C-alpha positions in Angstrom: 118.4 74.6 89.6 121.0 76.2 91.9 119.3 77.4 95.1 121.1 80.8 95.0 119.8 81.2 91.5 116.2 80.4 92.7 116.4 83.1 95.5 117.9 85.7 93.1 115.3 84.9 90.5 112.5 85.3 93.1 114.0 88.7 94.2 114.1 89.8 90.6 110.5 88.8 90.1 109.5 90.6 93.3 111.2 93.7 92.0 109.4 93.4 88.6 106.1 93.0 90.3 106.7 96.2 92.4 107.6 98.2 89.3 104.5 96.9 87.5 102.4 97.9 90.5 103.9 101.4 90.7 103.3 101.9 86.9 99.7 100.7 87.4 98.9 103.1 90.3 100.3 106.1 88.4 97.2 105.9 86.2 94.8 106.5 89.1 93.4 110.0 89.1 94.0 112.4 92.0 92.5 115.8 92.2 95.3 117.3 90.2 96.3 117.1 86.5 98.8 114.3 85.9 100.0 113.2 82.5 100.4 109.6 83.7 96.6 109.1 83.8 96.8 109.1 80.0 99.3 106.3 79.8 97.8 103.3 78.0 95.4 105.4 75.9 95.5 104.0 72.4 94.6 106.3 69.5 93.5 105.0 66.1 95.6 106.9 63.5 97.1 106.1 60.1 95.1 102.8 60.1 96.8 101.5 63.2 96.6 101.8 67.0 99.3 104.0 68.6 99.9 105.2 72.1 98.9 108.7 72.9 102.5 109.8 73.6 103.4 108.7 70.1 101.0 111.1 68.4 101.3 114.2 70.6 103.1 116.1 73.2 101.4 116.0 76.7 102.0 118.9 79.0 100.5 120.2 82.3 100.3 124.0 82.0 98.1 124.4 85.1 97.3 122.2 88.1 93.8 121.4 86.8 94.6 121.2 83.0 96.3 118.7 80.7 97.2 119.9 77.2 98.0 117.8 74.2 99.7 119.2 71.2 99.4 116.6 68.4 102.3 116.2 66.0 99.8 116.1 63.2 96.7 118.3 63.6 94.7 115.9 61.5 94.8 113.5 64.4 92.9 115.7 66.8 89.5 114.1 66.3 91.0 110.6 66.9 92.8 111.7 70.1 89.6 113.4 71.4 87.6 110.2 70.6 90.2 107.9 72.3 90.1 110.0 75.5 86.3 110.5 75.5 85.7 106.8 75.0 87.8 105.8 78.1 85.0 105.9 80.7 87.3 105.1 83.6 89.0 108.5 83.3 85.8 110.5 83.1 87.5 113.3 81.2 86.0 115.6 78.7 88.6 116.9 76.1 88.1 120.1 74.2 90.0 121.1 71.0 90.5 124.4 69.3 91.9 123.0 66.1 95.5 123.2 67.2 95.7 121.8 70.7 93.5 119.6 73.0 92.8 120.9 76.5 91.5 118.5 79.1 90.2 120.1 82.3 90.7 117.9 85.3 87.7 118.5 87.6 88.4 118.2 91.3 87.2 114.9 92.7 84.2 114.8 95.0 84.3 112.7 98.2 82.4 109.8 96.6 84.7 109.7 93.6 87.8 109.8 95.8 86.5 106.8 97.8 85.9 105.0 94.5 89.5 105.5 93.5 90.7 104.4 96.9 88.7 101.2 96.5 90.2 100.7 93.1 93.7 101.3 94.6 92.8 98.6 97.3 92.0 96.2 94.5 95.3 96.9 92.8 97.2 96.4 96.1 95.5 93.0 96.6 96.4 92.0 93.0 100.0 92.9 93.7 100.0 90.9 96.9 98.6 87.8 95.1 101.4 88.2 92.5 104.0 88.4 95.3 102.6 85.3 97.1 102.6 83.4 93.8 106.3 84.2 93.2 107.1 83.1 96.8 105.1 79.9 96.3 107.0 79.2 93.0 110.4 79.8 94.6 109.6 77.6 97.6 108.4 74.8 95.3 111.7 75.0 93.4 113.6 74.9 96.7 111.6 71.8 97.8 112.4 70.2 94.5 116.1 70.9 95.0 115.9 69.4 98.4 114.2 66.3 97.0 116.8 66.0 94.3 119.5 66.1 97.1 121.0 69.3 95.7 120.7 71.0 99.1 120.2 69.8 102.6 117.4 70.5 105.1 119.3 73.3 106.9 120.2 75.0 103.6 116.6 74.8 102.3 115.4 76.5 105.5 118.0 79.3 105.1 117.1 79.9 101.5 113.3 79.8 102.3 114.0 82.5 105.0 115.8 84.6 102.3 112.8 84.3 100.0 110.4 85.3 102.9 112.6 88.3 103.8 112.5 89.5 100.2 108.7 89.0 100.1 108.3 91.0 103.3 110.4 93.8 101.9 108.4 93.8 98.7 105.1 93.9 100.6 106.3 96.9 102.6 107.3 98.7 99.4 103.8 98.0 97.9 102.0 99.1 101.1 104.0 102.3 101.5 103.4 103.2 97.8 99.7 102.5 98.2 99.5 104.6 101.4 101.2 107.6 99.6 98.9 107.3 96.6 95.8 107.1 98.9 96.9 110.3 100.6 97.3 111.9 97.2 93.8 110.8 96.2 92.1 111.9 99.4 93.9 115.3 99.5 91.4 118.0 98.7 
């Protein structure tokens, strides 16, 4: 494989890992209502499993309230059950027959620290993914060097490019995590 292609592929994978990490931390609760915490909720309707956003409109009318207006009012019990069954959210939806209201209680200090620990775990997972991408790219560069596609100096230059991309990606993950931690800890 062409060494430039190896480096570009590693950069692309780094970027994908960052995007995945950012999507993952959007789901962590802060003290305010945020529609992203409902991402990934699957609702059993029409004999199949569908994402919540496919069965209703999610809005934030107040800072401590999430409101879901189902496209079909017959799906209200299924939506309420899907949200209630997700223990990691700790939300208690209420319905009035037309809309579902989910009050988002403010987080206490202990719960905030739990979410920060969860965030730390997600950061570590992202770092492992980034290191694995680096390891794979360096292995491919070593293979290209063994196959005499590139020389020793070129290999070192390409390895440095991969390391620079890794460091940039780590910085992006750490800054996003710091921002999210501040959001979580804000009272």
